[in-house]
PyMOL Python script that loads the backbone (N, CA, C, O; Angstrom):
from pymol import cmd

cmd.read_pdbstr("""\
ATOM      1  N   MET A   1     -22.222  78.947 -17.723  1.00  0.00           N
ATOM      2  CA  MET A   1     -22.309  80.138 -18.530  1.00  0.00           C
ATOM      3  C   MET A   1     -23.066  79.811 -19.817  1.00  0.00           C
ATOM      4  O   MET A   1     -22.833  78.768 -20.428  1.00  0.00           O
ATOM      5  N   ALA A   2     -23.965  80.692 -20.227  1.00  0.00           N
ATOM      6  CA  ALA A   2     -24.780  80.486 -21.419  1.00  0.00           C
ATOM      7  C   ALA A   2     -23.944  80.646 -22.689  1.00  0.00           C
ATOM      8  O   ALA A   2     -23.023  81.461 -22.747  1.00  0.00           O
ATOM      9  N   GLU A   3     -24.285  79.851 -23.702  1.00  0.00           N
ATOM     10  CA  GLU A   3     -23.612  79.912 -24.995  1.00  0.00           C
ATOM     11  C   GLU A   3     -24.096  81.147 -25.752  1.00  0.00           C
ATOM     12  O   GLU A   3     -25.292  81.440 -25.759  1.00  0.00           O
ATOM     13  N   TYR A   4     -23.165  81.878 -26.394  1.00  0.00           N
ATOM     14  CA  TYR A   4     -23.489  83.087 -27.159  1.00  0.00           C
ATOM     15  C   TYR A   4     -24.018  82.697 -28.536  1.00  0.00           C
ATOM     16  O   TYR A   4     -23.415  81.867 -29.216  1.00  0.00           O
ATOM     17  N   ASP A   5     -25.123  83.278 -28.947  1.00  0.00           N
ATOM     18  CA  ASP A   5     -25.702  83.013 -30.267  1.00  0.00           C
ATOM     19  C   ASP A   5     -24.971  83.857 -31.305  1.00  0.00           C
ATOM     20  O   ASP A   5     -25.075  85.084 -31.297  1.00  0.00           O
ATOM     21  N   LYS A   6     -24.233  83.200 -32.196  1.00  0.00           N
ATOM     22  CA  LYS A   6     -23.433  83.897 -33.205  1.00  0.00           C
ATOM     23  C   LYS A   6     -24.152  84.001 -34.546  1.00  0.00           C
ATOM     24  O   LYS A   6     -23.549  84.407 -35.540  1.00  0.00           O
ATOM     25  N   THR A   7     -25.432  83.639 -34.587  1.00  0.00           N
ATOM     26  CA  THR A   7     -26.191  83.704 -35.828  1.00  0.00           C
ATOM     27  C   THR A   7     -26.269  85.144 -36.314  1.00  0.00           C
ATOM     28  O   THR A   7     -26.518  86.064 -35.535  1.00  0.00           O
ATOM     29  N   ASN A   8     -26.051  85.326 -37.623  1.00  0.00           N
ATOM     30  CA  ASN A   8     -26.117  86.635 -38.275  1.00  0.00           C
ATOM     31  C   ASN A   8     -25.116  87.637 -37.695  1.00  0.00           C
ATOM     32  O   ASN A   8     -25.418  88.822 -37.552  1.00  0.00           O
ATOM     33  N   SER A   9     -23.932  87.146 -37.367  1.00  0.00           N
ATOM     34  CA  SER A   9     -22.856  88.023 -36.889  1.00  0.00           C
ATOM     35  C   SER A   9     -21.523  87.462 -37.382  1.00  0.00           C
ATOM     36  O   SER A   9     -21.465  86.350 -37.906  1.00  0.00           O
ATOM     37  N   GLY A  10     -20.466  88.231 -37.211  1.00  0.00           N
ATOM     38  CA  GLY A  10     -19.165  87.772 -37.673  1.00  0.00           C
ATOM     39  C   GLY A  10     -18.033  88.602 -37.113  1.00  0.00           C
ATOM     40  O   GLY A  10     -18.241  89.488 -36.285  1.00  0.00           O
ATOM     41  N   VAL A  11     -16.832  88.302 -37.576  1.00  0.00           N
ATOM     42  CA  VAL A  11     -15.628  89.025 -37.165  1.00  0.00           C
ATOM     43  C   VAL A  11     -14.830  89.397 -38.401  1.00  0.00           C
ATOM     44  O   VAL A  11     -14.879  88.705 -39.419  1.00  0.00           O
ATOM     45  N   PHE A  12     -14.088  90.505 -38.303  1.00  0.00           N
ATOM     46  CA  PHE A  12     -13.305  91.031 -39.410  1.00  0.00           C
ATOM     47  C   PHE A  12     -11.965  91.485 -38.850  1.00  0.00           C
ATOM     48  O   PHE A  12     -11.934  92.300 -37.927  1.00  0.00           O
ATOM     49  N   PHE A  13     -10.862  90.980 -39.381  1.00  0.00           N
ATOM     50  CA  PHE A  13      -9.534  91.309 -38.889  1.00  0.00           C
ATOM     51  C   PHE A  13      -8.676  91.898 -40.002  1.00  0.00           C
ATOM     52  O   PHE A  13      -8.906  91.623 -41.180  1.00  0.00           O
ATOM     53  N   VAL A  14      -7.698  92.700 -39.632  1.00  0.00           N
ATOM     54  CA  VAL A  14      -6.717  93.195 -40.595  1.00  0.00           C
ATOM     55  C   VAL A  14      -5.919  91.997 -41.085  1.00  0.00           C
ATOM     56  O   VAL A  14      -5.488  91.169 -40.282  1.00  0.00           O
ATOM     57  N   ASN A  15      -5.719  91.897 -42.397  1.00  0.00           N
ATOM     58  CA  ASN A  15      -4.954  90.797 -42.994  1.00  0.00           C
ATOM     59  C   ASN A  15      -3.462  91.087 -42.818  1.00  0.00           C
ATOM     60  O   ASN A  15      -2.872  91.829 -43.603  1.00  0.00           O
ATOM     61  N   ASP A  16      -2.866  90.504 -41.799  1.00  0.00           N
ATOM     62  CA  ASP A  16      -1.444  90.740 -41.519  1.00  0.00           C
ATOM     63  C   ASP A  16      -0.523  89.888 -42.386  1.00  0.00           C
ATOM     64  O   ASP A  16       0.698  89.980 -42.264  1.00  0.00           O
ATOM     65  N   ARG A  17      -1.099  89.052 -43.269  1.00  0.00           N
ATOM     66  CA  ARG A  17      -0.297  88.232 -44.179  1.00  0.00           C
ATOM     67  C   ARG A  17      -0.413  88.709 -45.624  1.00  0.00           C
ATOM     68  O   ARG A  17      -0.047  87.975 -46.543  1.00  0.00           O
ATOM     69  N   LYS A  18      -0.904  89.900 -45.837  1.00  0.00           N
ATOM     70  CA  LYS A  18      -1.063  90.431 -47.188  1.00  0.00           C
ATOM     71  C   LYS A  18       0.309  90.643 -47.817  1.00  0.00           C
ATOM     72  O   LYS A  18       1.164  91.319 -47.244  1.00  0.00           O
ATOM     73  N   GLU A  19       0.519  90.052 -49.018  1.00  0.00           N
ATOM     74  CA  GLU A  19       1.787  90.177 -49.724  1.00  0.00           C
ATOM     75  C   GLU A  19       1.641  90.824 -51.092  1.00  0.00           C
ATOM     76  O   GLU A  19       2.610  91.360 -51.630  1.00  0.00           O
ATOM     77  N   LYS A  20       0.430  90.778 -51.666  1.00  0.00           N
ATOM     78  CA  LYS A  20       0.179  91.319 -53.005  1.00  0.00           C
ATOM     79  C   LYS A  20      -0.976  92.313 -52.945  1.00  0.00           C
ATOM     80  O   LYS A  20      -1.849  92.184 -52.087  1.00  0.00           O
ATOM     81  N   PRO A  21      -0.999  93.300 -53.838  1.00  0.00           N
ATOM     82  CA  PRO A  21      -2.059  94.311 -53.816  1.00  0.00           C
ATOM     83  C   PRO A  21      -3.472  93.757 -54.020  1.00  0.00           C
ATOM     84  O   PRO A  21      -4.441  94.352 -53.549  1.00  0.00           O
ATOM     85  N   ASN A  22      -3.599  92.612 -54.724  1.00  0.00           N
ATOM     86  CA  ASN A  22      -4.933  92.075 -54.966  1.00  0.00           C
ATOM     87  C   ASN A  22      -5.462  91.218 -53.818  1.00  0.00           C
ATOM     88  O   ASN A  22      -6.621  90.803 -53.846  1.00  0.00           O
ATOM     89  N   GLN A  23      -4.640  90.949 -52.816  1.00  0.00           N
ATOM     90  CA  GLN A  23      -5.095  90.204 -51.645  1.00  0.00           C
ATOM     91  C   GLN A  23      -5.906  91.125 -50.747  1.00  0.00           C
ATOM     92  O   GLN A  23      -5.656  92.330 -50.719  1.00  0.00           O
ATOM     93  N   PRO A  24      -6.885  90.576 -50.001  1.00  0.00           N
ATOM     94  CA  PRO A  24      -7.746  91.426 -49.181  1.00  0.00           C
ATOM     95  C   PRO A  24      -7.001  92.139 -48.053  1.00  0.00           C
ATOM     96  O   PRO A  24      -6.023  91.626 -47.509  1.00  0.00           O
ATOM     97  N   ASP A  25      -7.493  93.346 -47.715  1.00  0.00           N
ATOM     98  CA  ASP A  25      -6.945  94.103 -46.590  1.00  0.00           C
ATOM     99  C   ASP A  25      -7.473  93.562 -45.260  1.00  0.00           C
ATOM    100  O   ASP A  25      -6.821  93.697 -44.224  1.00  0.00           O
ATOM    101  N   TYR A  26      -8.648  92.955 -45.299  1.00  0.00           N
ATOM    102  CA  TYR A  26      -9.294  92.390 -44.114  1.00  0.00           C
ATOM    103  C   TYR A  26      -9.829  91.008 -44.459  1.00  0.00           C
ATOM    104  O   TYR A  26     -10.152  90.730 -45.614  1.00  0.00           O
ATOM    105  N   ASN A  27      -9.924  90.132 -43.439  1.00  0.00           N
ATOM    106  CA  ASN A  27     -10.565  88.839 -43.625  1.00  0.00           C
ATOM    107  C   ASN A  27     -11.188  88.386 -42.318  1.00  0.00           C
ATOM    108  O   ASN A  27     -10.848  88.886 -41.246  1.00  0.00           O
ATOM    109  N   GLY A  28     -12.097  87.441 -42.419  1.00  0.00           N
ATOM    110  CA  GLY A  28     -12.774  86.932 -41.240  1.00  0.00           C
ATOM    111  C   GLY A  28     -13.831  85.920 -41.619  1.00  0.00           C
ATOM    112  O   GLY A  28     -13.816  85.359 -42.714  1.00  0.00           O
ATOM    113  N   LYS A  29     -14.751  85.696 -40.693  1.00  0.00           N
ATOM    114  CA  LYS A  29     -15.860  84.770 -40.899  1.00  0.00           C
ATOM    115  C   LYS A  29     -17.149  85.459 -40.489  1.00  0.00           C
ATOM    116  O   LYS A  29     -17.167  86.338 -39.627  1.00  0.00           O
ATOM    117  N   ILE A  30     -18.228  85.032 -41.133  1.00  0.00           N
ATOM    118  CA  ILE A  30     -19.545  85.573 -40.811  1.00  0.00           C
ATOM    119  C   ILE A  30     -20.555  84.435 -40.888  1.00  0.00           C
ATOM    120  O   ILE A  30     -20.449  83.554 -41.741  1.00  0.00           O
ATOM    121  N   ASP A  31     -21.529  84.464 -39.996  1.00  0.00           N
ATOM    122  CA  ASP A  31     -22.610  83.490 -39.979  1.00  0.00           C
ATOM    123  C   ASP A  31     -23.858  84.174 -40.533  1.00  0.00           C
ATOM    124  O   ASP A  31     -24.279  85.212 -40.023  1.00  0.00           O
ATOM    125  N   VAL A  32     -24.444  83.592 -41.572  1.00  0.00           N
ATOM    126  CA  VAL A  32     -25.673  84.121 -42.158  1.00  0.00           C
ATOM    127  C   VAL A  32     -26.724  83.023 -42.066  1.00  0.00           C
ATOM    128  O   VAL A  32     -26.653  82.021 -42.777  1.00  0.00           O
ATOM    129  N   GLU A  33     -27.693  83.221 -41.188  1.00  0.00           N
ATOM    130  CA  GLU A  33     -28.780  82.272 -40.975  1.00  0.00           C
ATOM    131  C   GLU A  33     -28.274  80.857 -40.727  1.00  0.00           C
ATOM    132  O   GLU A  33     -28.832  79.890 -41.246  1.00  0.00           O
ATOM    133  N   GLY A  34     -27.214  80.740 -39.930  1.00  0.00           N
ATOM    134  CA  GLY A  34     -26.679  79.442 -39.541  1.00  0.00           C
ATOM    135  C   GLY A  34     -25.637  78.856 -40.464  1.00  0.00           C
ATOM    136  O   GLY A  34     -25.087  77.797 -40.160  1.00  0.00           O
ATOM    137  N   LYS A  35     -25.338  79.504 -41.590  1.00  0.00           N
ATOM    138  CA  LYS A  35     -24.314  79.013 -42.519  1.00  0.00           C
ATOM    139  C   LYS A  35     -23.088  79.913 -42.422  1.00  0.00           C
ATOM    140  O   LYS A  35     -23.214  81.137 -42.454  1.00  0.00           O
ATOM    141  N   THR A  36     -21.896  79.314 -42.304  1.00  0.00           N
ATOM    142  CA  THR A  36     -20.660  80.065 -42.127  1.00  0.00           C
ATOM    143  C   THR A  36     -20.029  80.391 -43.480  1.00  0.00           C
ATOM    144  O   THR A  36     -19.974  79.545 -44.373  1.00  0.00           O
ATOM    145  N   TYR A  37     -19.554  81.628 -43.617  1.00  0.00           N
ATOM    146  CA  TYR A  37     -18.885  82.104 -44.831  1.00  0.00           C
ATOM    147  C   TYR A  37     -17.565  82.753 -44.454  1.00  0.00           C
ATOM    148  O   TYR A  37     -17.424  83.311 -43.366  1.00  0.00           O
ATOM    149  N   TYR A  38     -16.586  82.674 -45.376  1.00  0.00           N
ATOM    150  CA  TYR A  38     -15.368  83.462 -45.234  1.00  0.00           C
ATOM    151  C   TYR A  38     -15.671  84.848 -45.791  1.00  0.00           C
ATOM    152  O   TYR A  38     -16.308  84.973 -46.837  1.00  0.00           O
ATOM    153  N   LEU A  39     -15.223  85.875 -45.105  1.00  0.00           N
ATOM    154  CA  LEU A  39     -15.473  87.252 -45.483  1.00  0.00           C
ATOM    155  C   LEU A  39     -14.146  87.924 -45.807  1.00  0.00           C
ATOM    156  O   LEU A  39     -13.192  87.829 -45.034  1.00  0.00           O
ATOM    157  N   LYS A  40     -14.084  88.611 -46.959  1.00  0.00           N
ATOM    158  CA  LYS A  40     -12.873  89.333 -47.364  1.00  0.00           C
ATOM    159  C   LYS A  40     -13.252  90.768 -47.689  1.00  0.00           C
ATOM    160  O   LYS A  40     -14.346  91.030 -48.189  1.00  0.00           O
ATOM    161  N   GLY A  41     -12.342  91.700 -47.404  1.00  0.00           N
ATOM    162  CA  GLY A  41     -12.619  93.105 -47.678  1.00  0.00           C
ATOM    163  C   GLY A  41     -11.394  93.841 -48.194  1.00  0.00           C
ATOM    164  O   GLY A  41     -10.272  93.597 -47.752  1.00  0.00           O
ATOM    165  N   TRP A  42     -11.632  94.755 -49.147  1.00  0.00           N
ATOM    166  CA  TRP A  42     -10.573  95.565 -49.729  1.00  0.00           C
ATOM    167  C   TRP A  42     -10.895  97.035 -49.522  1.00  0.00           C
ATOM    168  O   TRP A  42     -12.016  97.468 -49.790  1.00  0.00           O
ATOM    169  N   LYS A  43      -9.920  97.811 -49.048  1.00  0.00           N
ATOM    170  CA  LYS A  43     -10.087  99.260 -48.946  1.00  0.00           C
ATOM    171  C   LYS A  43      -9.923  99.843 -50.336  1.00  0.00           C
ATOM    172  O   LYS A  43      -8.953  99.543 -51.032  1.00  0.00           O
ATOM    173  N   LYS A  44     -10.884 100.687 -50.746  1.00  0.00           N
ATOM    174  CA  LYS A  44     -10.831 101.305 -52.071  1.00  0.00           C
ATOM    175  C   LYS A  44     -11.247 102.761 -51.952  1.00  0.00           C
ATOM    176  O   LYS A  44     -11.750 103.201 -50.918  1.00  0.00           O
ATOM    177  N   VAL A  45     -11.025 103.502 -53.036  1.00  0.00           N
ATOM    178  CA  VAL A  45     -11.411 104.911 -53.088  1.00  0.00           C
ATOM    179  C   VAL A  45     -12.226 105.118 -54.365  1.00  0.00           C
ATOM    180  O   VAL A  45     -11.775 104.780 -55.459  1.00  0.00           O
ATOM    181  N   ALA A  46     -13.431 105.678 -54.215  1.00  0.00           N
ATOM    182  CA  ALA A  46     -14.296 105.954 -55.362  1.00  0.00           C
ATOM    183  C   ALA A  46     -13.726 107.100 -56.190  1.00  0.00           C
ATOM    184  O   ALA A  46     -12.852 107.831 -55.725  1.00  0.00           O
ATOM    185  N   LYS A  47     -14.223 107.257 -57.419  1.00  0.00           N
ATOM    186  CA  LYS A  47     -13.782 108.354 -58.290  1.00  0.00           C
ATOM    187  C   LYS A  47     -14.007 109.706 -57.634  1.00  0.00           C
ATOM    188  O   LYS A  47     -13.283 110.663 -57.907  1.00  0.00           O
ATOM    189  N   SER A  48     -15.004 109.781 -56.774  1.00  0.00           N
ATOM    190  CA  SER A  48     -15.309 111.033 -56.071  1.00  0.00           C
ATOM    191  C   SER A  48     -14.321 111.315 -54.947  1.00  0.00           C
ATOM    192  O   SER A  48     -14.330 112.401 -54.368  1.00  0.00           O
ATOM    193  N   GLY A  49     -13.460 110.329 -54.633  1.00  0.00           N
ATOM    194  CA  GLY A  49     -12.499 110.487 -53.545  1.00  0.00           C
ATOM    195  C   GLY A  49     -12.998 109.902 -52.230  1.00  0.00           C
ATOM    196  O   GLY A  49     -12.268 109.881 -51.240  1.00  0.00           O
ATOM    197  N   GLN A  50     -14.232 109.431 -52.220  1.00  0.00           N
ATOM    198  CA  GLN A  50     -14.838 108.851 -51.010  1.00  0.00           C
ATOM    199  C   GLN A  50     -14.292 107.439 -50.774  1.00  0.00           C
ATOM    200  O   GLN A  50     -14.418 106.583 -51.649  1.00  0.00           O
ATOM    201  N   PRO A  51     -13.689 107.181 -49.607  1.00  0.00           N
ATOM    202  CA  PRO A  51     -13.206 105.824 -49.319  1.00  0.00           C
ATOM    203  C   PRO A  51     -14.385 104.880 -49.062  1.00  0.00           C
ATOM    204  O   PRO A  51     -15.406 105.278 -48.501  1.00  0.00           O
ATOM    205  N   PHE A  52     -14.222 103.627 -49.482  1.00  0.00           N
ATOM    206  CA  PHE A  52     -15.240 102.613 -49.214  1.00  0.00           C
ATOM    207  C   PHE A  52     -14.562 101.255 -49.109  1.00  0.00           C
ATOM    208  O   PHE A  52     -13.360 101.135 -49.349  1.00  0.00           O
ATOM    209  N   MET A  53     -15.335 100.233 -48.751  1.00  0.00           N
ATOM    210  CA  MET A  53     -14.800  98.889 -48.638  1.00  0.00           C
ATOM    211  C   MET A  53     -15.598  97.958 -49.540  1.00  0.00           C
ATOM    212  O   MET A  53     -16.828  97.930 -49.484  1.00  0.00           O
ATOM    213  N   SER A  54     -14.894  97.201 -50.368  1.00  0.00           N
ATOM    214  CA  SER A  54     -15.488  96.196 -51.231  1.00  0.00           C
ATOM    215  C   SER A  54     -15.408  94.856 -50.501  1.00  0.00           C
ATOM    216  O   SER A  54     -14.366  94.515 -49.941  1.00  0.00           O
ATOM    217  N   LEU A  55     -16.514  94.088 -50.505  1.00  0.00           N
ATOM    218  CA  LEU A  55     -16.571  92.836 -49.757  1.00  0.00           C
ATOM    219  C   LEU A  55     -16.846  91.651 -50.669  1.00  0.00           C
ATOM    220  O   LEU A  55     -17.432  91.799 -51.741  1.00  0.00           O
ATOM    221  N   ALA A  56     -16.412  90.465 -50.228  1.00  0.00           N
ATOM    222  CA  ALA A  56     -16.704  89.208 -50.920  1.00  0.00           C
ATOM    223  C   ALA A  56     -16.941  88.118 -49.883  1.00  0.00           C
ATOM    224  O   ALA A  56     -16.275  88.080 -48.848  1.00  0.00           O
ATOM    225  N   LEU A  57     -17.893  87.232 -50.167  1.00  0.00           N
ATOM    226  CA  LEU A  57     -18.199  86.082 -49.319  1.00  0.00           C
ATOM    227  C   LEU A  57     -17.935  84.800 -50.091  1.00  0.00           C
ATOM    228  O   LEU A  57     -18.206  84.717 -51.289  1.00  0.00           O
ATOM    229  N   ASN A  58     -17.403  83.797 -49.392  1.00  0.00           N
ATOM    230  CA  ASN A  58     -17.228  82.462 -49.957  1.00  0.00           C
ATOM    231  C   ASN A  58     -17.696  81.458 -48.914  1.00  0.00           C
ATOM    232  O   ASN A  58     -17.403  81.636 -47.732  1.00  0.00           O
ATOM    233  N   PRO A  59     -18.415  80.407 -49.309  1.00  0.00           N
ATOM    234  CA  PRO A  59     -18.849  79.403 -48.331  1.00  0.00           C
ATOM    235  C   PRO A  59     -17.656  78.779 -47.611  1.00  0.00           C
ATOM    236  O   PRO A  59     -16.645  78.463 -48.237  1.00  0.00           O
ATOM    237  N   ALA A  60     -17.775  78.605 -46.304  1.00  0.00           N
ATOM    238  CA  ALA A  60     -16.710  77.980 -45.521  1.00  0.00           C
ATOM    239  C   ALA A  60     -16.744  76.466 -45.677  1.00  0.00           C
ATOM    240  O   ALA A  60     -15.763  75.794 -45.358  1.00  0.00           O
ATOM    241  N   ASP A  61     -17.849  75.919 -46.160  1.00  0.00           N
ATOM    242  CA  ASP A  61     -17.993  74.486 -46.363  1.00  0.00           C
ATOM    243  C   ASP A  61     -17.074  74.049 -47.491  1.00  0.00           C
ATOM    244  O   ASP A  61     -17.277  74.440 -48.640  1.00  0.00           O
ATOM    245  N   GLU A  62     -16.068  73.246 -47.179  1.00  0.00           N
ATOM    246  CA  GLU A  62     -15.080  72.808 -48.166  1.00  0.00           C
ATOM    247  C   GLU A  62     -15.709  71.996 -49.283  1.00  0.00           C
ATOM    248  O   GLU A  62     -15.222  72.038 -50.413  1.00  0.00           O
ATOM    249  N   SER A  63     -16.782  71.256 -49.002  1.00  0.00           N
ATOM    250  CA  SER A  63     -17.388  70.434 -50.043  1.00  0.00           C
ATOM    251  C   SER A  63     -18.016  71.292 -51.132  1.00  0.00           C
ATOM    252  O   SER A  63     -18.221  70.812 -52.247  1.00  0.00           O
ATOM    253  N   ALA A  64     -18.326  72.550 -50.833  1.00  0.00           N
ATOM    254  CA  ALA A  64     -18.886  73.446 -51.845  1.00  0.00           C
ATOM    255  C   ALA A  64     -17.830  73.842 -52.872  1.00  0.00           C
ATOM    256  O   ALA A  64     -18.174  74.194 -54.000  1.00  0.00           O
ATOM    257  N   LYS A  65     -16.548  73.792 -52.500  1.00  0.00           N
ATOM    258  CA  LYS A  65     -15.462  74.170 -53.402  1.00  0.00           C
ATOM    259  C   LYS A  65     -15.006  73.013 -54.282  1.00  0.00           C
ATOM    260  O   LYS A  65     -14.584  73.229 -55.418  1.00  0.00           O
ATOM    261  N   THR A  66     -15.089  71.772 -53.763  1.00  0.00           N
ATOM    262  CA  THR A  66     -14.538  70.617 -54.447  1.00  0.00           C
ATOM    263  C   THR A  66     -15.642  69.876 -55.188  1.00  0.00           C
ATOM    264  O   THR A  66     -16.573  69.379 -54.555  1.00  0.00           O
ATOM    265  N   PRO A  67     -15.563  69.788 -56.515  1.00  0.00           N
ATOM    266  CA  PRO A  67     -16.593  69.046 -57.241  1.00  0.00           C
ATOM    267  C   PRO A  67     -16.503  67.557 -56.943  1.00  0.00           C
ATOM    268  O   PRO A  67     -15.424  67.032 -56.670  1.00  0.00           O
ATOM    269  N   ALA A  68     -17.639  66.888 -56.998  1.00  0.00           N
ATOM    270  CA  ALA A  68     -17.670  65.452 -56.758  1.00  0.00           C
ATOM    271  C   ALA A  68     -16.918  64.742 -57.881  1.00  0.00           C
ATOM    272  O   ALA A  68     -16.983  65.174 -59.032  1.00  0.00           O
ATOM    273  N   PRO A  69     -16.209  63.665 -57.567  1.00  0.00           N
ATOM    274  CA  PRO A  69     -15.478  62.947 -58.613  1.00  0.00           C
ATOM    275  C   PRO A  69     -16.451  62.337 -59.609  1.00  0.00           C
ATOM    276  O   PRO A  69     -17.544  61.909 -59.240  1.00  0.00           O
ATOM    277  N   ALA A  70     -16.052  62.300 -60.859  1.00  0.00           N
ATOM    278  CA  ALA A  70     -16.890  61.724 -61.905  1.00  0.00           C
ATOM    279  C   ALA A  70     -16.936  60.209 -61.749  1.00  0.00           C
ATOM    280  O   ALA A  70     -15.957  59.585 -61.341  1.00  0.00           O
ATOM    281  N   MET A  71     -18.067  59.637 -62.072  1.00  0.00           N
ATOM    282  CA  MET A  71     -18.209  58.185 -61.975  1.00  0.00           C
ATOM    283  C   MET A  71     -17.454  57.537 -63.132  1.00  0.00           C
ATOM    284  O   MET A  71     -17.434  58.062 -64.245  1.00  0.00           O
ATOM    285  N   ALA A  72     -16.839  56.400 -62.856  1.00  0.00           N
ATOM    286  CA  ALA A  72     -16.117  55.666 -63.900  1.00  0.00           C
ATOM    287  C   ALA A  72     -17.115  55.105 -64.893  1.00  0.00           C
ATOM    288  O   ALA A  72     -18.178  54.620 -64.507  1.00  0.00           O
ATOM    289  N   SER A  73     -16.778  55.170 -66.157  1.00  0.00           N
ATOM    290  CA  SER A  73     -17.666  54.627 -67.179  1.00  0.00           C
ATOM    291  C   SER A  73     -17.376  53.148 -67.372  1.00  0.00           C
ATOM    292  O   SER A  73     -16.280  52.671 -67.080  1.00  0.00           O
ATOM    293  N   ALA A  74     -18.353  52.448 -67.855  1.00  0.00           N
ATOM    294  CA  ALA A  74     -18.196  51.013 -68.115  1.00  0.00           C
ATOM    295  C   ALA A  74     -17.306  50.818 -69.333  1.00  0.00           C
ATOM    296  O   ALA A  74     -17.300  51.662 -70.229  1.00  0.00           O
ATOM    297  N   PRO A  75     -16.549  49.714 -69.386  1.00  0.00           N
ATOM    298  CA  PRO A  75     -15.707  49.445 -70.554  1.00  0.00           C
ATOM    299  C   PRO A  75     -16.576  49.355 -71.808  1.00  0.00           C
ATOM    300  O   PRO A  75     -17.704  48.864 -71.750  1.00  0.00           O
ATOM    301  N   THR A  76     -16.063  49.817 -72.913  1.00  0.00           N
ATOM    302  CA  THR A  76     -16.833  49.816 -74.154  1.00  0.00           C
ATOM    303  C   THR A  76     -16.293  48.814 -75.174  1.00  0.00           C
ATOM    304  O   THR A  76     -16.698  48.848 -76.336  1.00  0.00           O
ATOM    305  N   SER A  77     -15.398  47.935 -74.768  1.00  0.00           N
ATOM    306  CA  SER A  77     -14.829  46.945 -75.680  1.00  0.00           C
ATOM    307  C   SER A  77     -15.856  45.879 -76.014  1.00  0.00           C
ATOM    308  O   SER A  77     -16.549  45.383 -75.126  1.00  0.00           O
ATOM    309  N   ASP A  78     -15.960  45.523 -77.289  1.00  0.00           N
ATOM    310  CA  ASP A  78     -16.883  44.476 -77.730  1.00  0.00           C
ATOM    311  C   ASP A  78     -16.236  43.090 -77.699  1.00  0.00           C
ATOM    312  O   ASP A  78     -16.865  42.102 -78.078  1.00  0.00           O
ATOM    313  N   ASP A  79     -14.989  43.016 -77.252  1.00  0.00           N
ATOM    314  CA  ASP A  79     -14.259  41.736 -77.216  1.00  0.00           C
ATOM    315  C   ASP A  79     -14.675  40.863 -76.041  1.00  0.00           C
ATOM    316  O   ASP A  79     -14.309  39.689 -75.988  1.00  0.00           O
ATOM    317  N   SER A  80     -15.423  41.406 -75.112  1.00  0.00           N
ATOM    318  CA  SER A  80     -15.803  40.684 -73.919  1.00  0.00           C
ATOM    319  C   SER A  80     -16.855  39.624 -74.240  1.00  0.00           C
ATOM    320  O   SER A  80     -17.798  39.906 -74.978  1.00  0.00           O
ATOM    321  N   PRO A  81     -16.712  38.411 -73.700  1.00  0.00           N
ATOM    322  CA  PRO A  81     -17.706  37.359 -73.972  1.00  0.00           C
ATOM    323  C   PRO A  81     -18.993  37.548 -73.178  1.00  0.00           C
ATOM    324  O   PRO A  81     -19.914  36.748 -73.338  1.00  0.00           O
ATOM    325  N   PHE A  82     -19.097  38.531 -72.362  1.00  0.00           N
ATOM    326  CA  PHE A  82     -20.274  38.701 -71.508  1.00  0.00           C
ATOM    327  C   PHE A  82     -21.316  39.534 -72.153  1.00  0.00           C
ATOM    328  O   PHE A  82     -22.370  39.771 -71.563  1.00  0.00           O
TER     329      PHE A  82
END
""", "prot")
cmd.dss("prot")
cmd.show_as("cartoon", "prot")
cmd.util.cbc("prot")
cmd.orient("prot")
C-alpha cells in the first residue's frame, strides 16, 4: 500500500481535556511544507455576533522550545599560578 503524503495537511480534534476557559477548544497537528506544528483553536464570537475560530501554531520540535545551555565561563581568579 502506498504511503499517504501528509504535507500541507493536518488534523483538528475537540479538546476533551479542557479544564479552564483559556485552554483551547480544539487541538491537533498540522504539517506545513514538511515541518510539523501543534495547532490550537478557540471558539469565539465577534462583536457583530458572528462566530469564528481563533488559531495558534507552535513548532512541534522540542528543541525550538528549550534554549541551549549557556557555556561555562573560565575562572577569573588571579591566584592561579598558570
